[in-house]
N, C-alpha and C positions, 0 to 999 in steps of 0.2 A: 082268114085263109087258114086252112088244116094244115098243119106240118106232116110230112110223111116219113114214116119210120116201118123198117122191117121188123117183123115180130115172129119169135120162134119158141115152141114149148119144148124143153128138153127135161125130161122126167118131171121134177117138181117145179122146175124153175122156168120162168118166162125172160126171154133174151128180147130186148129191143135196141136196135141201131139202126145208124143212116144207111148201112149197105150190109151186104150177104158175107162179104169178107171179115168184116168185124164179127158177126153172129157165129161164122165158123172158126174162128179163133177162140171165143168164149166157149163154144160147144167143146173144142179141144182140150180147153183148160178143165173144164169140169169133169170130162172123160179122164184127164190125167189124175185129178183127185180121188175119183172112182177106184180107180187102179193101184194108186200108191198108198192111200191112206182111207180104208174102207171106213174106219171110226169117224174120221172127220168129214167123210161125205155122208154118213147117216145122220149127222147133226145139222148138215146144211138145210134140210126142210124146215127145220125149226126156227133157223136162223135168218134165211133169204128166200125171199118169193121172186123179186124182178131185179135183173141187172139191166139198166137202162143207159146205154152208150149214146152220149149226145154229137151233134156234128161239129162241134167246135174243137179248135185245136187246144192245147195245153194239157198238163198233167193233173189239173185238181179233180177231185172226186171227194163225194159226200155220203155218207150213211144216212137213211131217213128212219126212224123209227116213229110210231109203231108201225109204219108200212112194209117195213123190211125191204125197202128199194135202196139198191147201191146205184148212184149216177155216176158216171164217169165221162170226162173229155175223150175222144177218140183216139187222142195221144197215148194216154194210158195204156191202151189196147195194143195199137199199130206200132209203138216204138218199145215194147219190151216183148220178150219170148214168152212161149207158152208156159214155161216153167215158173217164170215170174207172175204171170198172170194167174195162175192156178193159187200161188203162196198169197198173192193179195186179194183175190177171193175169200180165202181162208180168213186172212187179217180183217177184212170188211165185216165178214159174216159175224166174227167174234164179238163186234160191238154190239150185235143184238143181245148176246150172252150178257153183256156188261150191262146192257139197259134193263135186262129183265131181273138181273138181281140188285138193281138200283146202284150200278156203278156207273151209270151214265151221266157224269157231272162236268160242270165247267171248272176251270179251262178244258176244253176237250182234249187238248194235247196230253193231259195227264192219262188218258185212256190208252196212249199208243203203246208205251212200255208193254203192257200185257198182249196187246194185239200183235205186236211185232213178235214177242217170244214164240207164239203160236205159229207165225209165219215162218220163222227161223227154224222151227223144230220141221215143218214141212219142208222146207228147202234141204235142210241135212238128210232128210228121207229120199232127196232126189240126187244125194250124192254131192250137194253144194254146200259152200262152207256157211251161208247165211249171213255173210257179212255186208251182201249188198243192200240189205235193209238198213244196217246199221250207217253205211256210207250215204244211203239216200237221206238218213236223217240228220247225220252232221253235216251234210251239205246244205243245211237250210231248208229241206223240202218242206216241212211245216209252215216256214215263213213265207215261202213261195206261194202256198196256197192260201194262207192268211190273206194276203195282199190281193188275192184274185178275186174280188167281190162281185165281178161281171159272171163269171161263172156261177157261184153260189147263188145269185140271183136268179141266172137262167135255170138251174137245176129247180128252184123253187117254182118259176113259173111253168116249167116242164111237167112237174107235179101236179100243179093244179089243173093245167090242160087235160093231164091224164086221168086226175079223178073226175073232171067235167066230160070226159069223154069227146074232146075236142082235137084228138089227134087221129091221123089217118095212116092206119097200119096195112102194110101189105104181109100178109100171112105167109110163113114158109112151112112146109111140112118136112 
């Protein structure tokens, strides 16, 4: 059985999601980055190729290198506003820079402080404090993600299916 997802190209980025609403939200977040922080936007094509949103609930997400694919469960998109989503895209894309510089090391939670710094800087450009990133981290967000082995396995399965061209895409223009 082939899984069905919507797929849309936005500039350099391919967005894959289980429905059009999620694609619309991701496109809005990318447009916000483009408007608010042109320098960060110019870095994105080198850092990120695909945003793949799954049909699973939950806040787990994972960045895959060298593919430059960010997988996220749909709650990450649907339960946050566009400002937070844009800052999260910048955060996750920054992990590609860490990988390129040889700083993508275990344990992965050691990578988070630098990525959060970039994320908070963007949130401040939007007039927000950036404290939400600290609150999420202090609230055990990383621990909840580590415990979600089902989502991580699902991401890897989807990555394999994607590479093997076993996913059914409905293209959106």
